[in-house]
Backbone as CSV, one residue per row, in Angstrom:
resi,resn,N_x,N_y,N_z,CA_x,CA_y,CA_z,C_x,C_y,C_z
1,MET,0.866,-1.224,-0.009,0.036,0.046,0.012,0.950,1.254,0.028
2,GLY,0.605,2.294,-0.739,1.276,3.455,-0.827,1.054,4.352,0.334
3,HIS,1.810,5.468,0.275,1.702,6.465,1.421,1.417,7.868,0.975
4,LYS,0.692,7.975,-0.109,0.474,9.280,-0.715,-0.458,10.172,0.231
5,ARG,-1.139,9.566,1.230,-1.929,10.431,2.062,-1.258,11.630,2.735
6,ASN,-0.026,11.530,3.034,0.758,12.611,3.676,1.528,13.412,2.635
7,THR,0.794,14.228,1.743,1.504,14.963,0.848,0.688,16.239,0.708
8,SER,1.298,17.197,-0.008,0.629,18.508,-0.260,1.142,18.890,-1.724
9,PRO,0.301,19.584,-2.370,0.599,19.995,-3.839,1.837,20.720,-3.906
10,ASN,2.067,21.744,-3.026,3.266,22.513,-3.112,4.516,21.651,-2.717
11,PHE,4.391,20.877,-1.731,5.528,19.965,-1.414,5.902,19.062,-2.596
12,GLU,4.879,18.539,-3.089,5.042,17.516,-4.191,5.685,18.194,-5.360
13,GLN,5.273,19.458,-5.644,5.790,20.139,-6.843,7.201,20.519,-6.700
14,LEU,7.606,20.946,-5.488,9.006,21.306,-5.227,9.993,20.093,-5.374
15,TYR,9.667,19.031,-4.643,10.694,17.966,-4.510,10.542,17.031,-5.783
16,SER,9.343,17.047,-6.449,9.294,16.236,-7.727,10.162,17.037,-8.778
17,SER,10.164,18.309,-8.791,10.922,19.053,-9.671,12.465,18.867,-9.411
18,LEU,12.809,18.745,-8.162,14.201,18.599,-7.757,14.672,17.021,-8.080
19,TYR,13.923,16.061,-7.938,14.273,14.711,-7.962,13.705,13.942,-9.254
20,GLY,12.904,14.516,-9.941,12.340,13.895,-11.212,11.717,12.509,-10.941
21,ASN,11.989,11.596,-11.771,11.615,10.297,-11.737,11.945,9.539,-10.365
22,ARG,12.899,10.095,-9.753,13.363,9.318,-8.484,12.379,9.729,-7.277
23,TRP,11.647,10.811,-7.369,10.925,11.297,-6.285,9.956,10.369,-5.769
24,GLU,9.258,9.664,-6.609,8.172,8.662,-6.110,8.873,7.682,-5.208
25,LYS,9.932,7.003,-5.566,10.579,6.034,-4.786,11.169,6.729,-3.529
26,LEU,11.717,7.844,-3.644,12.389,8.552,-2.469,11.273,8.992,-1.337
27,ARG,10.124,9.424,-1.828,9.080,9.761,-0.976,8.589,8.579,-0.279
28,GLU,8.359,7.372,-0.922,7.956,6.175,-0.242,8.949,5.768,0.772
29,ALA,10.236,6.024,0.571,11.274,5.519,1.499,11.307,6.572,2.762
30,LEU,11.004,7.742,2.507,11.002,8.775,3.564,9.770,8.618,4.526
31,LEU,8.684,8.028,3.896,7.440,7.738,4.790,7.567,6.440,5.594
32,LEU,8.543,5.623,5.263,8.736,4.414,6.206,9.360,4.782,7.449
33,PRO,9.056,3.981,8.511,9.583,4.339,9.857,11.080,4.204,9.770
34,THR,11.830,5.003,10.532,13.315,4.863,10.700,13.706,3.649,11.587
35,GLU,14.841,3.274,11.402,15.419,2.077,12.052,16.708,2.477,12.788
36,PRO,16.692,3.121,13.849,17.852,3.554,14.655,18.579,2.388,14.974
37,ILE,19.867,2.660,15.076,20.936,1.569,15.660,21.577,2.126,16.956
38,ALA,22.056,1.216,17.726,22.598,1.542,18.937,24.043,1.999,18.775
39,TYR,24.410,3.196,19.325,25.776,3.591,19.337,26.270,3.635,20.799
40,ASP,27.367,2.870,21.094,27.741,2.706,22.483,29.242,2.952,22.712
41,THR,29.990,3.398,21.736,31.421,3.730,21.983,31.726,4.592,23.175
42,GLU,32.334,4.039,24.153,32.688,4.800,25.379,31.539,5.414,26.136
43,LEU,30.358,4.920,25.922,29.103,5.339,26.568,28.748,4.579,27.689
44,LEU,28.068,5.124,28.622,27.474,4.344,29.836,26.400,3.431,29.268
45,THR,25.451,3.905,28.488,24.365,3.116,27.766,24.361,3.477,26.462
46,PRO,23.770,2.581,25.615,23.690,3.031,24.124,22.761,4.025,23.877
47,TYR,23.057,4.853,22.843,22.178,5.849,22.297,21.720,5.435,20.895
48,PHE,20.416,5.504,20.674,19.894,5.021,19.406,19.724,6.227,18.437
49,MET,20.343,5.954,17.261,20.129,7.102,16.200,20.374,6.484,14.866
50,ASP,19.987,7.241,13.916,20.046,6.862,12.402,21.550,6.619,12.167
51,GLU,21.824,5.493,11.583,23.213,5.211,11.158,23.821,6.362,10.349
52,ALA,23.066,6.941,9.502,23.632,8.017,8.617,24.142,9.224,9.507
53,SER,23.476,9.384,10.702,24.045,10.422,11.638,25.368,9.986,12.129
54,ILE,25.580,8.786,12.427,26.787,8.261,12.955,27.935,8.443,11.958
55,ILE,27.526,8.056,10.672,28.591,8.136,9.626,29.025,9.608,9.430
56,SER,28.005,10.506,9.425,28.288,11.948,9.266,29.246,12.481,10.342
57,ALA,28.752,12.379,11.530,29.525,12.907,12.732,30.934,12.353,12.794
58,SER,31.068,11.073,12.441,32.372,10.459,12.617,33.295,10.843,11.525
59,ALA,32.899,11.596,10.557,33.735,12.021,9.466,34.408,13.376,9.781
60,LEU,34.037,13.953,11.023,34.767,15.139,11.393,36.101,14.748,12.135
61,PRO,37.307,15.085,11.572,38.538,14.751,12.217,38.610,15.343,13.731
62,VAL,38.790,14.565,14.705,38.938,14.993,16.110,39.934,14.182,16.635
63,THR,40.893,14.838,17.361,41.922,13.996,18.172,42.048,14.483,19.555
64,ALA,42.716,13.661,20.348,42.873,14.018,21.821,43.493,15.373,21.967
65,GLY,42.946,16.200,22.829,43.449,17.449,23.017,42.799,18.630,22.235
66,ASP,41.917,18.242,21.382,41.341,19.341,20.434,40.306,20.146,21.207
67,MET,40.165,21.377,20.821,39.059,22.230,21.108,38.045,22.102,20.039
68,VAL,36.813,21.536,20.398,35.748,21.207,19.479,34.605,21.860,19.788
69,LEU,33.852,22.344,18.684,32.529,23.071,18.878,31.459,22.253,18.065
70,ASP,30.432,21.930,18.834,29.221,21.360,18.205,28.129,22.474,18.221
71,MET,27.999,23.108,17.084,27.315,24.488,17.069,25.735,24.401,17.348
72,CYS,25.240,23.360,16.933,23.705,23.181,17.104,23.640,21.707,17.577
73,ALA,23.923,21.497,18.843,24.195,20.227,19.405,23.022,19.356,19.678
74,ALA,21.856,20.017,20.179,20.700,19.216,20.606,20.134,18.397,19.426
75,PRO,19.636,17.217,19.759,19.388,16.586,21.080,20.704,15.995,21.594
76,GLY,21.778,15.798,20.972,22.973,15.419,21.549,23.687,14.207,21.007
77,GLY,23.039,13.487,20.077,23.576,12.135,19.557,24.939,12.370,19.026
78,LYS,25.116,13.428,18.234,26.397,13.664,17.548,27.433,14.056,18.492
79,SER,27.039,14.778,19.574,27.922,15.223,20.643,28.521,13.882,21.294
80,LEU,27.736,12.950,21.465,28.090,11.676,22.093,29.304,11.020,21.336
81,ILE,29.231,11.236,20.032,30.263,10.610,19.083,31.496,11.493,19.276
82,LEU,31.442,12.726,19.371,32.692,13.698,19.461,33.227,13.640,20.897
83,ALA,32.478,13.532,21.958,32.923,13.851,23.254,34.207,12.854,23.711
84,PRO,34.091,11.612,23.479,35.241,10.727,23.838,36.491,11.045,23.103
85,LYS,36.420,11.524,22.004,37.578,11.769,21.103,38.426,12.953,21.522
86,VAL,37.875,13.879,22.334,38.694,14.953,22.777,39.644,14.653,23.956
87,SER,39.301,13.479,24.665,40.048,13.027,25.694,40.219,14.000,26.894
88,ASP,41.061,13.619,27.926,41.233,14.413,29.091,41.850,15.821,28.844
89,SER,42.535,16.003,27.796,43.246,17.266,27.458,42.405,18.205,26.503
90,GLY,41.248,17.727,26.038,40.563,18.582,25.168,39.311,19.170,25.770
91,LEU,38.394,19.710,24.960,37.175,20.408,25.405,36.207,20.340,24.262
92,LEU,35.073,19.976,24.614,33.837,20.111,23.660,32.840,20.996,24.183
93,ILE,32.634,21.968,23.316,31.499,22.931,23.644,30.261,22.423,22.773
94,CYS,29.182,22.152,23.556,27.862,21.756,22.939,26.953,22.978,23.072
95,ASN,26.595,23.501,21.951,25.781,24.687,21.983,24.399,24.548,21.359
96,ASP,23.466,25.175,21.991,22.093,25.233,21.351,21.378,26.414,21.929
97,ARG,20.854,27.178,21.060,20.267,28.539,21.496,18.837,28.248,22.279
98,SER,18.157,27.188,21.859,16.776,26.904,22.454,17.035,26.299,23.818
99,SER,16.319,26.892,24.831,16.409,26.432,26.173,15.856,25.072,26.381
100,ALA,14.658,24.874,25.622,14.015,23.490,25.739,14.938,22.438,25.079
101,ARG,15.600,22.715,23.948,16.346,21.840,23.401,17.694,21.589,24.238
102,ARG,18.224,22.621,24.788,19.292,22.542,25.807,19.000,21.576,26.981
103,GLY,17.808,21.724,27.443,17.399,20.837,28.491,17.497,19.357,28.172
104,ARG,16.960,19.087,26.891,17.216,17.645,26.452,18.580,17.319,26.233
105,LEU,19.378,18.173,25.614,20.834,18.039,25.480,21.557,17.621,26.765
106,HIS,21.238,18.375,27.866,21.853,18.095,29.128,21.432,16.627,29.651
107,LYS,20.212,16.256,29.488,19.762,14.913,29.864,20.538,13.836,29.020
108,VAL,20.546,14.084,27.742,21.328,12.999,26.913,22.703,12.861,27.325
109,LEU,23.369,13.917,27.421,24.893,13.962,27.800,25.068,13.221,29.232
110,LYS,24.337,13.562,30.240,24.492,13.041,31.475,24.094,11.696,31.631
111,ALA,23.189,11.214,30.839,22.587,9.783,30.855,23.626,8.824,30.150
112,HIS,24.459,9.395,29.271,25.202,8.456,28.461,26.739,8.654,28.542
113,LEU,27.150,9.698,29.125,28.585,9.900,29.210,29.229,9.744,30.651
114,PRO,30.298,9.052,30.796,31.023,8.830,32.121,31.367,10.191,32.678
115,GLU,31.527,10.398,33.899,31.849,11.523,34.586,33.222,12.187,33.999
116,GLN,34.175,11.329,33.719,35.487,11.904,33.390,35.320,12.569,32.001
117,ILE,34.435,12.110,31.198,34.103,12.804,29.849,33.341,13.922,30.008
118,MET,32.409,13.972,30.876,31.531,15.156,31.187,32.359,16.205,31.731
119,ASN,33.476,16.025,32.404,34.301,17.074,32.951,34.953,17.906,31.820
120,HIS,34.895,17.477,30.618,35.564,18.117,29.401,34.501,18.690,28.464
121,ILE,33.315,18.877,28.984,32.055,19.268,28.112,31.638,20.486,28.671
122,ARG,31.255,21.571,27.849,30.552,22.741,28.345,29.333,22.898,27.501
123,VAL,28.244,23.183,28.002,27.006,23.505,27.335,26.730,24.962,27.265
124,THR,26.548,25.533,26.126,26.293,27.013,26.009,25.013,27.223,25.147
125,SER,24.687,28.577,25.082,23.321,29.032,24.565,23.529,30.131,23.586
126,HIS,24.598,30.156,22.764,24.797,31.247,21.983,24.186,31.252,20.520
127,ASP,24.000,32.357,19.856,23.526,32.390,18.538,24.548,31.883,17.579
128,ALA,24.358,30.819,17.000,25.522,30.253,16.103,25.876,31.157,14.855
129,THR,24.924,31.995,14.482,25.125,32.774,13.381,26.149,34.013,13.663
130,LYS,26.295,34.266,14.948,27.254,35.352,15.355,28.549,34.720,16.000
131,TRP,28.715,33.480,16.066,29.829,32.926,16.843,31.133,33.555,16.401
132,GLY,31.413,33.651,15.180,32.642,34.155,14.613,32.891,35.469,14.981
133,LEU,31.974,36.358,15.373,32.262,37.706,15.756,32.944,37.669,17.135
134,TYR,32.837,36.802,18.048,33.417,36.784,19.312,34.440,35.795,19.602
135,GLU,34.473,34.762,18.875,35.571,33.754,19.039,36.153,33.322,17.765
136,LYS,37.270,33.993,17.375,37.865,33.656,16.200,39.091,32.801,16.273
137,ASN,39.342,31.973,15.299,40.438,31.118,15.297,40.536,30.222,16.559
138,MET,39.528,29.767,17.116,39.534,29.119,18.404,39.525,27.576,18.323
139,TYR,38.932,26.996,17.368,38.549,25.519,17.401,39.333,24.758,16.419
140,ASN,39.764,23.518,16.841,40.480,22.588,15.947,39.433,21.968,14.968
141,ALA,38.172,21.849,15.426,37.129,21.133,14.793,35.778,21.700,15.086
142,ILE,34.933,21.884,14.123,33.516,22.333,14.364,32.517,21.515,13.672
143,LEU,31.514,21.027,14.304,30.327,20.403,13.689,29.205,21.331,13.532
144,LEU,28.803,21.575,12.394,27.583,22.413,12.184,26.471,21.521,11.578
145,ASP,25.740,20.980,12.393,24.596,20.099,12.086,23.465,21.038,11.950
146,ALA,23.254,21.693,11.017,22.395,23.014,10.978,20.845,22.570,11.005
147,PRO,20.004,23.387,11.678,18.634,23.356,11.559,18.188,23.356,10.131
148,CYS,17.286,22.450,9.838,16.910,22.310,8.339,15.477,21.981,8.163
149,SER,15.064,21.666,6.923,13.648,21.411,6.627,13.130,20.080,7.215
150,SER,14.025,19.125,7.408,13.664,17.832,7.972,12.552,17.212,7.216
151,GLU,12.646,16.975,5.945,11.568,16.531,5.130,10.899,15.208,5.533
152,ARG,11.798,14.406,6.070,11.261,13.096,6.495,10.241,13.177,7.735
153,HIS,10.548,14.111,8.542,9.592,14.436,9.674,8.378,15.127,9.235
154,VAL,8.499,16.028,8.265,7.366,16.770,7.663,6.479,15.798,6.938
155,LEU,6.879,14.908,6.134,6.113,14.011,5.415,5.428,13.093,6.357
156,GLN,6.009,12.783,7.473,5.375,11.782,8.468,4.466,12.481,9.394
157,ASP,4.397,13.725,9.436,3.594,14.511,10.445,2.561,15.339,9.639
158,PRO,1.414,15.050,9.576,0.425,15.791,8.799,0.206,17.275,9.278
159,SER,0.502,17.513,10.586,0.378,18.880,11.071,1.616,19.704,10.626
160,ALA,2.798,19.149,10.524,3.914,19.843,10.075,3.837,20.011,8.562
161,LEU,3.299,19.045,7.819,3.054,19.230,6.370,2.089,20.337,6.038
162,ALA,1.037,20.509,6.895,0.004,21.435,6.669,0.551,22.939,6.752
163,ILE,1.538,23.133,7.611,2.056,24.547,7.656,3.302,24.660,6.869
164,TRP,3.725,23.691,6.145,4.926,23.820,5.317,4.693,24.725,4.086
165,SER,5.794,25.544,3.781,5.612,26.303,2.526,6.906,26.291,1.805
166,PRO,6.955,26.577,0.486,8.151,26.435,-0.347,9.160,27.552,0.162
167,SER,8.788,28.526,0.823,9.688,29.706,1.358,10.557,29.225,2.455
168,ARG,10.073,28.027,3.148,10.828,27.645,4.321,12.207,27.169,4.023
169,THR,12.459,26.475,2.920,13.795,25.985,2.606,14.675,27.210,2.204
170,LYS,14.047,28.257,1.661,14.872,29.512,1.320,15.311,30.250,2.512
171,HIS,14.479,30.385,3.531,14.733,31.073,4.716,15.785,30.264,5.536
172,LEU,15.590,28.991,5.587,16.637,28.139,6.315,17.978,28.230,5.682
173,ALA,18.050,28.233,4.412,19.266,28.288,3.694,20.127,29.588,4.039
174,ILE,19.396,30.714,4.086,20.052,31.938,4.561,20.553,31.789,5.955
175,GLN,19.899,31.186,6.851,20.340,31.036,8.166,21.540,30.024,8.266
176,GLN,21.415,29.022,7.492,22.530,28.075,7.393,23.795,28.623,6.862
177,PHE,23.721,29.429,5.834,24.922,30.117,5.315,25.548,30.984,6.399
178,ALA,24.627,31.771,7.015,25.267,32.618,8.156,25.968,31.892,9.236
179,MET,25.485,30.714,9.574,26.106,29.824,10.537,27.439,29.296,10.059
180,LEU,27.393,28.844,8.718,28.569,28.210,8.217,29.708,29.333,8.087
181,ALA,29.355,30.546,7.643,30.324,31.579,7.521,30.930,31.956,8.870
182,SER,30.084,31.953,9.965,30.537,32.088,11.352,31.448,31.063,11.788
183,ALA,31.154,29.826,11.392,32.074,28.612,11.786,33.404,28.932,11.128
184,LEU,33.454,29.449,9.860,34.792,29.662,9.141,35.664,30.648,9.921
185,GLU,35.015,31.615,10.640,35.826,32.521,11.365,36.285,31.824,12.693
186,ALA,35.456,30.949,13.255,35.636,30.493,14.481,36.744,29.346,14.597
187,VAL,36.807,28.653,13.406,37.838,27.500,13.312,39.181,28.018,13.073
188,GLN,40.235,27.288,13.622,41.535,27.695,13.343,42.004,27.448,11.924
189,VAL,42.983,28.121,11.391,43.620,27.781,10.110,44.141,26.389,10.326
190,GLY,43.827,25.603,9.305,44.167,24.131,9.263,43.074,23.227,9.884
191,GLY,42.185,23.830,10.702,41.097,23.132,11.303,39.934,22.754,10.358
192,PHE,39.055,21.946,10.871,37.994,21.368,10.058,36.586,21.744,10.490
193,ILE,35.801,21.931,9.461,34.338,22.131,9.624,33.575,21.016,8.900
194,LEU,32.660,20.370,9.662,31.705,19.531,8.914,30.401,20.037,8.978
195,TYR,29.880,20.414,7.733,28.597,20.973,7.687,27.574,19.806,7.287
196,SER,26.508,19.671,8.046,25.506,18.713,7.742,24.122,19.174,7.946
197,THR,23.179,18.461,7.289,21.747,18.589,7.582,21.036,17.225,7.286
198,CYS,19.739,17.232,7.705,18.986,16.050,7.397,17.959,16.365,6.409
199,SER,18.281,17.463,5.508,17.452,17.861,4.539,17.670,17.242,3.168
200,ILE,16.641,17.139,2.236,16.938,16.678,0.946,17.004,17.773,-0.159
201,SER,16.835,19.026,0.471,16.811,20.214,-0.468,18.221,20.683,-0.817
202,PRO,18.632,20.644,-2.134,19.865,21.125,-2.522,20.197,22.580,-2.042
203,LEU,19.118,23.311,-1.885,19.293,24.735,-1.454,19.861,24.783,-0.062
204,GLU,19.581,23.786,0.778,20.079,23.865,2.112,21.398,23.018,2.205
205,ASN,21.718,22.307,1.194,22.924,21.405,1.181,24.107,21.916,0.354
206,GLU,24.206,21.474,-0.841,25.342,21.805,-1.763,25.375,23.208,-2.114
207,GLU,24.143,23.891,-2.102,24.029,25.254,-2.577,24.514,26.212,-1.454
208,VAL,24.397,25.782,-0.238,25.045,26.463,0.817,26.631,26.578,0.759
209,ILE,27.185,25.386,0.453,28.568,25.383,0.166,28.950,26.127,-1.085
210,ALA,28.222,26.047,-2.119,28.476,26.744,-3.330,28.492,28.261,-3.015
211,LYS,27.640,28.677,-2.246,27.477,30.194,-1.836,28.867,30.611,-1.028
212,LEU,29.300,29.602,-0.209,30.499,29.870,0.603,31.742,29.911,-0.358
213,SER,31.695,29.140,-1.407,32.862,29.115,-2.309,32.867,30.456,-3.047
214,LYS,31.753,31.125,-3.307,31.818,32.354,-4.074,32.209,33.494,-3.026
215,LYS,31.741,33.506,-1.845,31.915,34.670,-0.988,33.111,34.439,-0.111
216,ARG,33.606,33.203,0.041,34.904,33.015,0.815,35.943,32.243,0.007
217,SER,36.009,32.607,-1.230,36.974,31.929,-2.061,38.312,32.029,-1.546
218,GLY,39.064,30.769,-1.641,40.456,30.809,-1.213,40.645,30.579,0.257
219,ARG,39.573,30.629,1.007,39.854,30.584,2.489,39.661,29.186,3.014
220,TYR,39.261,28.324,2.156,39.036,26.921,2.675,39.097,25.993,1.410
221,GLU,39.273,24.701,1.801,39.169,23.617,0.670,38.165,22.589,1.216
222,GLU,37.624,21.927,0.173,36.713,20.751,0.436,37.600,19.445,0.571
223,VAL,37.185,18.645,1.438,37.879,17.402,1.706,37.034,16.282,1.254
224,ILE,37.434,15.564,0.266,36.658,14.380,-0.286,36.700,13.296,0.710
225,LEU,35.345,12.879,1.052,35.256,11.719,1.887,34.727,10.521,1.183
226,GLN,35.251,9.282,1.761,34.785,8.033,1.268,34.045,7.437,2.428
227,THR,32.629,7.475,2.285,31.842,7.004,3.404,30.630,6.063,2.904
228,PRO,30.257,5.121,3.733,29.395,4.062,3.364,28.019,4.762,2.952
229,TYR,27.320,4.281,1.985,25.861,4.602,1.634,25.805,5.974,0.945
230,SER,26.896,6.777,0.812,26.744,8.114,0.409,26.953,8.297,-1.047
231,GLU,26.144,9.204,-1.618,26.197,9.594,-2.999,26.930,10.955,-3.105
232,PRO,28.054,10.953,-4.033,28.831,12.173,-4.115,27.988,13.233,-4.906
233,LEU,28.102,14.523,-4.468,27.465,15.639,-5.180,28.685,16.542,-5.575
234,ILE,28.267,17.633,-6.295,29.294,18.600,-6.695,29.970,19.148,-5.410
235,HIS,29.248,19.368,-4.339,29.805,19.687,-3.064,29.331,18.737,-1.993
236,GLY,30.116,17.975,-1.432,29.743,17.074,-0.334,29.078,15.789,-0.833
237,SER,28.477,15.096,0.094,27.836,13.901,-0.165,26.517,13.806,0.560
238,ILE,25.635,12.836,0.061,24.311,12.759,0.716,24.020,11.164,0.816
239,ILE,23.360,10.790,1.947,22.773,9.445,2.197,21.328,9.628,2.031
240,LEU,20.716,8.974,1.199,19.202,8.969,0.924,18.619,7.451,1.228
241,PRO,17.403,7.527,1.909,16.953,6.163,2.245,16.464,5.283,1.181
242,ASP,16.214,5.802,-0.009,15.678,4.896,-1.041,16.828,4.145,-1.627
243,THR,18.070,4.446,-1.373,19.267,3.621,-1.918,20.164,3.178,-0.813
244,ALA,19.814,3.591,0.522,20.732,3.332,1.648,19.998,2.452,2.686
245,HIS,19.059,1.592,2.191,18.287,0.703,3.102,17.683,1.373,4.163
246,GLY,16.961,2.646,3.935,16.264,3.341,4.974,16.969,4.309,5.668
247,LYS,18.366,4.355,5.585,19.216,5.243,6.356,19.062,6.751,5.696
248,GLY,19.157,7.671,6.738,19.040,9.071,6.099,17.714,9.724,6.197
249,PRO,17.550,10.762,5.464,18.510,11.430,4.684,19.544,12.194,5.589
250,MET,20.813,12.313,5.027,21.787,13.092,5.652,22.882,13.555,4.692
251,TYR,22.963,14.878,4.557,23.950,15.576,3.791,25.041,15.935,4.685
252,PHE,26.293,15.894,4.120,27.489,16.394,4.888,28.592,16.705,3.802
253,CYS,29.407,17.711,4.311,30.455,18.187,3.475,31.582,18.673,4.496
254,LEU,32.721,18.123,4.304,33.930,18.494,5.171,34.851,19.581,4.532
255,LEU,35.016,20.536,5.324,35.862,21.668,4.918,37.066,21.766,5.747
256,ARG,38.271,22.275,5.193,39.385,22.634,5.955,39.776,24.079,5.721
257,ARG,39.968,24.804,6.816,40.236,26.240,6.670,41.698,26.481,6.219
258,LEU,41.905,27.329,5.177,43.158,27.580,4.616,43.765,28.909,5.105
259,SER,42.880,29.888,5.272,43.451,31.234,5.670,42.437,32.032,6.488
């Protein structure tokens, strides 16, 4: 049986124009329930999340002693992947501007991380779009898992679909670029930024990177990743559930600052 009940004309028009003949199969895959897997590396108890999220966050190079920033950290799954890597001599800043999301972030971190790792974590509440104004050249690595359209959630939630509009992805892309440009100022020369979203909109994914390449030309380079289930794009890679056995969606692109 199909899942066309959770659709809207505007939503269908946009994404069918973007994905063409593939859209029917992709929409069906997005409507299926997700199948989270247990992540438990150096954790007190397993945390269940989409395997695509694990693949994405694990692509950010982090070594012991690093100063690391998770710019939009809540609910905290990706922070759990990064935290053990900084070791006793490093520091992980887990940021989220929303107090409600920060509350959930605190709970996730405390429930899953040993005390010795928690001692090297700070939770903050800053505006990620302005981070680079106040902390420049600070971090060895930054994860920017940006707020996005989350089309899988929208398709599965009739109330979310009812309020969706084509302008949403455009507004989010503006915010995402501001966050990414801020991250480029905050990361050290030679440091890494992993930009990611769970959107399927190119406007929020590779086009954000394309905009950065025009406005910050010569200041960074893209690092080509070889990751499971991912499809290479002009900028970055994407994991889509119709070809990745239900995993995703997850877009990610690794950048290294040059100047």
